[in-house]
C-alpha positions in Angstrom: 37.4 30.2 31.1 36.7 29.2 27.6 35.2 31.8 25.4 32.5 30.4 22.9 33.1 30.6 19.3 30.0 32.8 19.2 31.1 35.1 21.5 34.4 35.4 19.6 33.8 35.3 16.2 30.1 36.8 16.1 28.5 34.8 13.6 31.6 32.4 14.4 29.6 29.1 14.5 28.0 29.8 11.3 31.6 30.5 9.7 32.9 27.3 11.6 30.2 25.2 10.0 30.8 26.8 6.5 34.6 25.7 7.0 33.5 22.1 8.6 31.6 21.6 5.1 34.8 21.8 3.4 36.5 18.7 5.1 37.8 15.9 3.0 35.5 13.0 3.2 38.1 10.8 4.6 37.8 12.7 8.1 34.0 13.8 7.7 33.2 11.1 10.2 34.7 13.0 13.0 32.1 15.9 12.2 29.1 13.7 11.5 26.4 13.5 14.1 27.8 16.1 16.4 26.2 19.5 17.6 26.8 22.7 15.5 29.1 24.6 18.0 31.4 21.4 18.3 31.6 21.0 14.6 32.5 24.4 14.0 35.0 24.4 17.2 36.4 21.5 15.3 36.7 23.1 12.1 38.2 26.4 13.7 40.9 24.4 15.6 41.9 21.7 12.9 41.4 23.0 9.8 43.2 25.6 7.9 40.4 28.3 7.8 42.5 31.0 6.0 42.8 28.2 3.1 41.0 28.7 -0.2 41.2 25.4 -1.4 37.7 23.4 -1.7 38.7 20.5 0.6 40.5 20.8 3.8 42.6 18.1 5.6 43.3 18.8 9.5 46.7 20.5 9.4 46.6 23.8 11.0 47.5 23.0 14.9 51.6 23.2 16.0 52.0 20.8 18.4 48.7 19.7 19.8 47.7 17.5 16.5 45.1 15.6 15.0 46.0 12.0 16.1 46.9 10.7 12.5 46.8 12.9 9.8 47.2 9.9 7.3 44.4 7.9 8.5 40.9 7.5 6.7 38.2 7.8 9.3 36.4 5.4 7.3 38.9 2.6 7.7 40.5 3.4 11.1 37.7 5.2 13.2 40.2 7.1 15.7 37.7 9.9 16.1 38.3 13.3 17.6 41.7 12.6 19.8 45.0 14.6 20.0 48.7 13.6 19.9 51.8 15.6 21.3 55.5 14.5 19.7 57.4 16.4 22.2 60.3 15.8 20.1 61.5 15.0 16.7 63.2 11.5 16.0 64.3 9.1 19.1 67.5 8.4 20.6 66.5 4.7 21.2 67.0 3.8 17.8 65.1 0.7 17.6 65.5 -1.5 14.6 61.8 -2.2 14.1 60.7 1.1 14.8 57.6 2.1 12.5 58.2 5.8 12.6 61.5 5.6 10.1 59.0 4.9 7.8 57.8 8.4 7.5 60.0 10.5 9.7 63.4 11.3 10.6 65.0 9.3 13.5 67.6 12.3 14.2 66.5 13.0 18.0 66.1 16.6 18.5 63.7 19.4 20.3 61.2 21.0 18.4 61.9 24.5 17.8 59.7 26.9 19.7 58.3 24.0 21.3 57.0 25.8 24.6 55.3 29.0 22.7 53.7 27.2 20.1 52.2 24.6 22.7 50.7 27.7 24.4 49.4 28.9 21.2 47.6 25.5 20.5 46.3 25.6 24.3 44.7 29.0 23.7 43.5 28.1 20.5 41.6 25.0 22.4 40.3 27.3 24.9 39.0 30.5 22.6 37.3 28.1 20.0 36.1 26.1 22.8 36.8 22.4 21.5 35.3 19.7 23.3 37.2 17.1 25.2 39.2 14.4 23.9 41.9 11.9 24.6 45.6 12.5 24.3 48.5 10.6 23.5 51.8 11.6 24.3 54.0 10.5 22.4 53.4 8.0 19.4 56.2 9.0 17.2 58.9 9.8 19.8 59.8 8.7 23.5 58.7 12.0 25.8 61.2 10.1 28.4 64.2 9.7 26.1 67.4 11.4 27.5 66.6 14.7 25.5 64.0 15.1 28.3 66.8 15.8 30.8 67.8 18.8 29.3 65.0 20.1 27.8 62.1 19.1 30.1 59.2 19.3 27.1 57.2 16.5 28.3 57.2 17.7 31.8 56.1 21.0 30.2 53.5 19.3 28.0 51.9 17.5 30.8 52.1 20.4 33.4 50.3 22.6 30.9 47.3 19.9 30.2 47.1 19.9 33.7 46.2 23.5 33.6 44.0 23.1 30.7 42.7 19.6 32.0 39.1 20.2 30.8 40.1 19.9 27.3 40.9 16.6 27.4 39.9 13.2 28.9 42.2 10.4 28.9 45.9 11.3 29.0 48.2 8.3 27.9 51.9 8.6 28.1 53.9 5.5 25.9 57.2 5.2 26.7 60.5 2.8 27.2 61.9 4.7 29.7 60.0 4.9 33.0 62.9 5.1 35.1 63.7 8.6 33.9 60.1 9.6 34.9 60.8 7.9 38.4 64.0 9.6 39.1 63.1 12.9 38.1 60.0 13.0 40.3 57.2 12.9 37.6 54.9 10.8 39.8 53.1 13.5 41.5 52.0 15.0 38.0 51.0 11.7 36.8 48.9 11.5 39.9 47.5 14.7 39.6 46.4 13.9 36.0 44.5 10.8 37.0 41.4 12.2 38.4 39.1 14.6 36.2 38.2 17.8 37.9 34.9 18.3 39.2 33.8 20.5 36.6 34.9 18.2 33.6 32.1 17.4 31.6 33.3 13.7 31.5 33.7 13.2 35.0 30.7 11.6 36.0 31.0 9.1 33.0 34.6 8.3 34.0 33.6 7.7 37.7 30.8 5.4 36.9 33.4 3.4 34.2 36.2 3.6 36.6 38.1 4.6 34.1 41.7 6.7 35.1 42.1 9.9 33.6 45.9 8.9 32.9 47.6 5.8 32.0 51.4 5.1 31.4 52.0 2.6 28.8 55.6 1.2 29.3 57.1 -0.7 26.4 58.7 -4.1 27.3 59.3 -6.3 24.4 61.8 -8.2 25.4 62.8 -10.1 29.0 66.4 -10.8 28.3 68.8 -7.9 27.9 70.9 -10.3 24.9 67.9 -9.8 22.6 67.0 -5.8 23.8 70.4 -5.1 23.1 70.3 -6.4 19.6 66.7 -5.1 18.4 66.6 -1.8 20.7 70.1 -0.4 20.8 70.0 2.5 22.7 66.9 2.0 24.6 67.1 1.5 28.8 67.9 -2.0 29.6 65.3 -4.6 30.8 66.1 -4.5 34.4 66.0 -0.8 34.3 62.6 -0.7 32.9 61.4 -3.2 35.3 62.6 -1.1 38.2 60.7 1.7 36.8 57.6 0.0 36.5 57.4 -1.3 39.8 58.0 2.2 41.2 55.5 3.9 39.1 52.8 1.0 40.3 54.0 1.2 44.1 52.9 4.9 43.7 49.4 3.8 42.4 49.8 5.4 38.8 47.5 3.2 36.2 49.9 1.3 34.2 49.8 -1.0 31.1 52.7 -2.8 29.7 52.8 -3.1 25.7 54.8 -6.6 25.1 54.9 -5.1 21.3 56.0 -5.9 18.9 55.6 -9.9 18.8 58.5 -11.5 16.9 58.5 -14.9 15.4 59.9 -17.9 17.5 61.8 -20.9 16.5 61.7 -23.3 15.5 59.4 -21.9 12.3 56.1 -23.7 12.4 55.2 -27.6 12.9 57.5 -30.1 11.8 60.2 -27.1 10.9 63.9 -27.1 12.2 64.6 -23.6 10.9 65.3 -21.0 13.7 66.1 -17.3 13.9 70.0 -18.1 14.2 69.9 -19.8 10.8 69.3 -16.0 9.2 71.9 -14.7 11.6 69.5 -13.6 14.1 69.3 -13.4 18.0 66.0 -14.9 19.3 64.0 -12.3 20.1 61.0 -13.8 22.3 61.0 -17.3 23.4 57.8 -18.5 24.8 59.3 -18.5 28.4 60.3 -14.9 27.5 56.3 -14.2 26.8 55.2 -16.1 29.9 57.7 -14.1 32.5 56.5 -11.0 30.7 52.9 -11.7 31.1 53.6 -12.9 34.6 55.1 -9.8 35.4 52.4 -7.7 33.9 50.1 -9.8 36.7 52.7 -9.2 39.5 52.6 -5.3 39.1 48.6 -5.4 38.6 49.1 -4.1 34.9 45.5 -2.9 33.8 46.3 -4.8 30.6 48.8 -5.9 28.0 49.3 -4.7 24.5 50.5 -6.2 21.4 50.9 -6.3 17.8 53.2 -8.4 15.3 56.3 -6.8 14.0 56.5 -5.4 10.6 59.6 -4.8 8.4 59.6 -1.0 7.9 61.4 0.5 5.3 62.8 3.4 6.4 62.3 6.9 4.7 66.0 8.0 4.0 67.8 4.8 4.1 68.2 1.2 3.4 67.0 -1.6 5.8 69.6 -2.3 8.4 71.3 -5.8 8.2 69.3 -7.1 11.2 66.0 -6.1 9.7 67.0 -7.4 6.1 67.7 -10.8 7.9 64.4 -10.6 9.8 62.6 -9.8 6.3 64.5 -13.1 4.8 63.0 -14.8 8.3 59.6 -13.5 7.3 59.7 -14.7 3.7 60.6 -18.5 4.9 57.9 -18.3 7.2 55.1 -17.0 5.1 56.1 -19.8 2.2 54.4 -20.6 -0.2 52.6 -17.3 0.6 54.5 -13.8 0.0 54.8 -11.3 2.2 52.2 -8.2 2.1 54.0 -4.8 1.5 51.5 -1.8 2.6 51.9 1.4 4.4 55.7 1.3 3.8 56.1 -2.0 5.4 56.5 -5.7 4.7 54.0 -7.8 6.8 53.2 -11.6 7.3 49.7 -13.1 5.8 47.2 -12.8 8.4 46.7 -16.5 9.0 50.7 -16.9 9.5 50.6 -13.9 12.5 47.7 -15.2 13.8 48.9 -18.8 14.4 52.6 -18.6 14.4 53.1 -15.5 16.3 49.5 -14.1 18.3 47.8 -17.1 19.2 50.7 -18.8 21.5 50.7 -15.5 23.1 47.2 -14.7 23.6 47.3 -18.3 25.1 49.5 -17.2 27.7 47.7 -14.3 28.5 44.3 -16.3 29.0 46.2 -18.8 31.4 47.5 -15.9 33.6 44.5 -14.0 33.3 45.6 -10.5 31.9 43.7 -8.6 29.4 45.2 -8.5 26.0 44.5 -5.9 23.5 45.9 -5.4 20.2 47.3 -2.2 19.7 44.7 -0.8 17.2 41.9 -1.7 19.5 43.5 -0.4 22.5 43.9 3.1 20.9 40.0 2.9 19.4 39.2 2.0 22.9 40.7 5.1 24.6 38.0 7.5 26.0 
């Protein structure tokens, strides 16, 4: 049972509110409008309350962390939500991975992960932090091969289940659904779908039909030829298809991430230029996209998630030959405009993204009757 902040700290709510008043203005919206006890609980959990700095950011938790420590809540209102990255780096080594722009891609377990996980869960209970969505994982695949040896994703989900009232929706993102199937994670997924009878949000979820768990499987390519170029070490297309079918057959809520979306040949009306002209393998034809959307419909995916691919500048190395060639293709596609460099990545101008990349994909989704969510809106809409 949770111990309230008032019982634990004596004047804990007042002390917590004093800490909350020092929060960095860019995170302030998460505290605004909440009851005093909730503001205090969030301050005790997220803010470094032993710090003497006049302005505080959410950096204190060990592994159950603030969803995005870089995001200004006034521009990216993600609210109070958590992320557990169960490993550091990722063995898939995808060419387009956005994580390479801010973290090492060398895959390894986190030191003392089980102990640190337990400490964070104890803090959630003793500070009586209100429930919030949990994402696992956004900067590393929880079901990469490391999981076979260390089992940290299983441990995290088991512990989340044991403390289920501290979380609302639990979302797992992976390129390797077959690992979860082959190692019998299905029962664990099933147990996370329904909120406990004493969960404070249970009635709301029941009324809206919102499941308490969803696995989002990334399937950006339909041909393994393309997958092998852009996702060198990730599971094959067929392996993912088999895993997705098995998960859905078990009744687990699932979404398909056809994400990211790449330019398609030829480039623009009247153009004869193709990705091959830049030494690149065709990533996603319109037929590929149609096949993936139809597959989403076949397995009764709740929705598909999309975003346009960015050219990410890795933190500690030059662009790969593949992504250097893709940047050249982007420059041609954007002309006479220039690429936009923001957040450590080159992006196509919005009008080019919408007309050349996103609109044809959304047309396919509409024809097939599959809801499509941009990745940002999908995140912000998670309850």
